[in-house]
C-alpha positions as CSV (number, residue, x, y, z in Angstrom):
1,M,0.4,0.0,-0.1
2,I,1.0,3.6,-0.7
3,T,0.1,6.8,0.7
4,V,0.1,9.7,-1.4
5,K,0.0,13.4,0.0
6,I,-1.0,16.4,-2.3
7,G,-0.9,19.9,-1.1
8,G,-4.0,21.9,-2.1
9,S,-2.4,24.4,-4.0
10,V,-0.6,21.8,-6.1
11,F,-3.9,20.4,-7.7
12,N,-3.9,23.6,-9.9
13,D,-0.8,22.8,-11.2
14,L,-0.3,19.2,-11.4
15,S,1.1,17.8,-14.5
16,P,-1.4,16.8,-17.1
17,S,0.2,13.1,-17.0
18,A,-0.5,13.2,-12.8
19,I,-4.1,11.8,-13.1
20,P,-3.1,9.0,-15.7
21,D,-0.1,8.2,-13.7
22,L,-1.9,7.6,-10.6
23,K,-4.8,5.6,-12.5
24,N,-2.2,3.3,-13.6
25,L,-0.5,3.1,-10.0
26,F,-4.2,2.3,-8.7
27,S,-4.6,-0.6,-11.3
28,K,-1.7,-2.4,-9.6
29,E,-1.4,-1.2,-5.7
30,R,-3.8,-0.2,-2.9
31,L,-3.8,3.6,-2.7
32,I,-4.5,6.1,-0.2
33,L,-4.6,9.8,-0.9
34,V,-4.4,12.7,1.3
35,H,-5.0,16.3,0.4
36,G,-4.2,19.7,1.6
37,G,-6.1,22.6,0.9
38,G,-4.6,25.5,3.6
39,R,-4.3,28.5,1.5
40,E,-8.0,28.2,-0.2
41,V,-9.2,27.5,3.8
42,T,-7.4,30.9,4.2
43,D,-8.8,32.7,1.2
44,I,-12.2,31.8,2.2
45,A,-11.9,32.6,5.7
46,V,-11.1,36.2,4.9
47,R,-14.1,36.3,2.3
48,L,-16.5,35.5,5.0
49,G,-14.5,38.3,7.2
50,K,-12.8,35.7,9.4
51,E,-9.1,37.2,9.9
52,Q,-6.4,34.1,9.8
53,K,-3.5,34.3,12.1
54,F,-0.4,32.0,12.1
55,V,2.7,31.6,14.4
56,V,5.8,30.0,14.5
57,S,7.0,27.2,17.2
58,P,10.5,27.7,18.6
59,G,11.0,24.5,16.3
60,G,10.3,26.9,13.3
61,V,6.8,25.1,12.3
62,K,4.4,27.8,11.2
63,S,0.7,26.8,11.9
64,R,-2.6,28.5,12.2
65,V,-4.2,29.7,15.1
66,T,-7.5,27.7,15.2
67,D,-10.3,29.1,17.3
68,K,-14.0,27.7,16.9
69,E,-15.2,29.8,14.5
70,T,-12.1,28.8,12.1
71,A,-12.1,25.2,13.0
72,E,-15.8,25.2,11.4
73,I,-14.6,27.1,8.3
74,Y,-11.7,24.5,7.9
75,T,-13.9,21.5,8.1
76,M,-16.4,23.1,5.8
77,V,-13.9,24.0,2.8
78,M,-11.5,21.1,3.6
79,S,-14.0,18.3,4.0
80,G,-16.4,19.8,1.5
81,K,-15.6,22.0,-1.1
82,I,-12.0,20.8,-1.6
83,N,-12.6,17.0,-0.9
84,K,-15.4,16.7,-3.6
85,A,-13.7,18.9,-6.1
86,I,-10.8,16.4,-6.1
87,V,-13.2,13.3,-6.1
88,K,-15.0,14.8,-8.8
89,M,-11.9,15.0,-10.9
90,F,-10.7,11.3,-9.8
91,L,-14.2,9.7,-10.8
92,Q,-13.8,11.9,-14.2
93,H,-10.9,10.0,-15.2
94,G,-12.4,6.4,-14.1
95,I,-10.8,6.3,-10.8
96,R,-13.3,5.1,-8.2
97,A,-12.4,7.6,-5.6
98,V,-14.4,8.0,-2.3
99,G,-13.8,11.2,-0.3
100,I,-13.9,11.0,3.5
101,S,-12.7,13.3,6.4
102,G,-10.5,11.6,9.4
103,V,-13.6,12.2,11.3
104,D,-15.6,9.4,9.5
105,G,-15.2,6.0,10.9
106,G,-13.4,7.6,14.0
107,L,-10.2,7.4,11.6
108,L,-8.4,10.2,13.1
109,R,-8.7,10.7,16.8
110,A,-6.7,13.7,18.4
111,S,-6.4,15.5,21.7
112,R,-6.6,19.6,21.9
113,K,-3.5,21.6,22.1
114,K,-4.5,23.4,25.3
115,K,-1.4,25.7,25.1
116,L,0.9,26.4,22.1
117,I,4.6,27.7,22.8
118,I,5.4,29.9,20.0
119,L,8.0,32.9,19.0
120,N,7.0,36.4,19.2
121,D,8.1,39.4,17.0
122,K,11.3,39.5,19.1
123,G,12.1,35.9,18.9
124,R,11.0,35.3,22.3
125,K,9.0,32.2,23.5
126,M,5.7,32.9,24.9
127,T,2.6,30.8,25.6
128,I,-0.8,31.3,24.0
129,E,-4.3,29.2,23.7
130,G,-4.4,26.1,21.6
131,G,-7.8,26.5,20.5
132,F,-9.1,24.0,18.0
133,T,-5.8,22.7,17.0
134,G,-5.1,19.2,17.6
135,R,-2.3,16.6,18.1
136,I,-3.3,13.0,16.5
137,N,-3.0,10.2,19.1
138,T,-4.8,7.1,17.2
139,V,-5.4,6.0,13.8
140,D,-8.6,3.7,13.2
141,S,-7.7,2.5,9.7
142,T,-10.8,0.2,9.4
143,L,-12.8,2.0,6.9
144,L,-9.7,3.3,4.7
145,N,-8.7,-0.7,4.5
146,I,-12.3,-1.6,3.7
147,L,-12.5,0.8,1.0
148,A,-9.1,0.3,-0.6
149,G,-9.5,-3.4,-0.3
150,S,-12.8,-3.1,-2.0
151,G,-11.0,-1.5,-5.2
152,F,-12.3,2.3,-4.2
153,L,-9.6,4.9,-3.8
154,P,-10.0,6.8,-0.2
155,V,-9.7,10.3,-0.5
156,V,-9.0,11.9,3.0
157,S,-9.1,15.7,4.6
158,P,-7.0,16.3,7.4
159,I,-10.0,16.7,9.7
160,A,-9.7,14.8,13.5
161,L,-12.2,14.2,15.8
162,G,-11.3,15.6,19.6
163,E,-11.7,14.1,22.9
164,E,-15.3,15.7,23.3
165,F,-15.9,14.9,19.7
166,E,-15.0,18.4,18.4
167,F,-13.7,19.1,14.9
168,L,-10.3,19.6,14.9
169,N,-7.6,21.6,12.9
170,V,-4.4,18.5,12.4
171,D,-1.6,19.2,9.7
172,G,-2.2,17.5,6.6
173,D,1.2,16.3,6.1
174,R,1.2,14.9,9.6
175,A,-1.7,13.4,9.1
176,A,-0.9,11.5,5.9
177,A,2.3,10.3,8.0
178,Y,0.0,8.7,10.6
179,I,-2.7,7.5,8.0
180,A,0.2,5.8,6.0
181,A,1.8,4.1,9.1
182,G,-1.9,3.2,10.4
183,A,-2.8,1.5,7.0
184,G,0.3,-0.3,7.1
185,A,1.7,1.6,4.0
186,D,5.2,0.8,2.7
187,K,5.9,4.4,1.5
188,V,4.4,7.7,1.6
189,I,4.9,10.3,-0.9
190,F,4.2,14.0,-0.3
191,L,3.5,15.8,-3.6
192,T,4.6,19.4,-3.8
193,N,5.4,22.3,-6.1
194,V,9.2,21.9,-5.9
195,K,11.5,18.9,-6.5
196,G,12.0,17.8,-3.1
197,L,14.4,19.7,-0.2
198,I,16.6,22.0,-1.2
199,L,19.7,23.0,0.9
200,D,22.1,25.7,-0.4
201,G,20.8,25.4,-3.9
202,N,21.1,21.8,-4.5
203,L,18.6,19.1,-4.5
204,V,19.0,16.8,-1.6
205,T,18.3,13.5,-2.6
206,H,18.4,11.0,0.1
207,M,18.9,11.6,4.0
208,T,18.9,8.9,6.9
209,L,16.1,9.4,9.6
210,D,18.7,11.0,12.1
211,E,19.8,13.2,9.5
212,A,16.5,14.5,8.6
213,K,15.7,15.1,12.2
214,S,18.8,16.9,12.8
215,I,18.0,19.2,9.7
216,I,14.9,20.3,10.4
217,P,15.2,23.8,12.3
218,K,17.6,24.8,9.3
219,I,14.7,24.4,7.0
220,G,12.5,27.1,5.5
221,F,8.3,27.6,6.5
222,G,6.4,24.7,4.6
223,M,9.2,22.3,3.8
224,E,10.0,21.9,7.3
225,K,6.3,20.4,8.1
226,K,6.9,17.9,5.0
227,V,10.2,16.9,6.6
228,F,8.7,16.6,10.1
229,A,6.0,14.3,8.6
230,C,8.5,12.1,6.7
231,T,10.4,11.6,10.4
232,E,7.6,10.8,11.9
233,A,6.2,8.2,9.2
234,I,9.8,6.0,9.5
235,Q,9.7,6.5,13.1
236,M,6.3,4.9,13.2
237,G,7.2,2.1,11.1
238,V,6.9,3.3,7.0
239,K,9.7,2.0,5.1
240,E,10.2,5.0,2.9
241,A,9.1,8.6,2.8
242,I,9.5,10.8,-0.5
243,I,9.3,14.6,-1.2
244,G,8.7,15.4,-4.9
245,S,7.3,17.4,-7.6
246,G,3.8,17.2,-8.6
247,I,4.3,19.2,-11.8
248,V,6.8,17.0,-13.6
249,N,5.6,14.1,-15.8
250,D,4.4,11.1,-14.0
251,P,5.1,12.6,-10.7
252,V,4.1,9.7,-8.7
253,S,6.0,7.1,-10.8
254,S,8.8,9.7,-10.8
255,A,9.0,9.7,-6.9
256,L,8.9,5.8,-6.8
257,T,12.0,5.3,-8.9
258,H,13.7,8.4,-6.8
259,N,14.1,10.8,-9.7
260,N,14.6,13.9,-8.8
261,C,12.9,14.1,-5.6
262,T,14.4,13.5,-1.8
263,V,14.2,10.1,0.0
264,I,14.2,9.8,3.7
265,S,14.6,6.2,5.5
266,K,15.5,4.6,8.4
267,T,19.1,4.1,7.3
């Protein structure tokens, strides 16, 4: 089994060969697709008059401040507008896709982050309320396995269910890592709008788990989450985590053959 995470903004720029490539792989292998869409959430929230705020952790990870109203907008856009548009696109290409969220079947259970430690404008640590941001605790892959085993492509939006059954915003990349591990996937692929991790102007083609963990503080916003998610996936038993471009020809096949991408493995 392979889990593929595609960022919401990448879908607009996907290579024309991407869907046929996925369809070809889907005919041979069980797949799970996890999608993002943070930019669209932000755009629609602003149009609805809800200002969006972002903070940075001491580890350099940027995240959305999620109060109850933002959590509702996040759920509406991710699990409604974006998820169903992706399912429609796959169905148009003959792929039997089914759109679900991390809430369905209790797929993703998370605990609310009561407090968040962030850096203020002066680079000093401070504490704010965690709101409706979640930390994934458990994955119940029963529904995913039923769908994938019955010839369907599950398309998952990264919403989790809290301890009090509230909807929680969880990071899409980390959700993909947990889903990959929970479903027993051998590989997880993160498709983005660049070839992979670029350091000092060069593409990093391979890193061990320890190398990836040590380098996270040196990585810029956006990519640091993907590398962190890769390390989590490997630590939870996924054999290989790959960051590659979704805008190159045959992007999934390209990633699987380690062509112009970043591969992270245990050793």
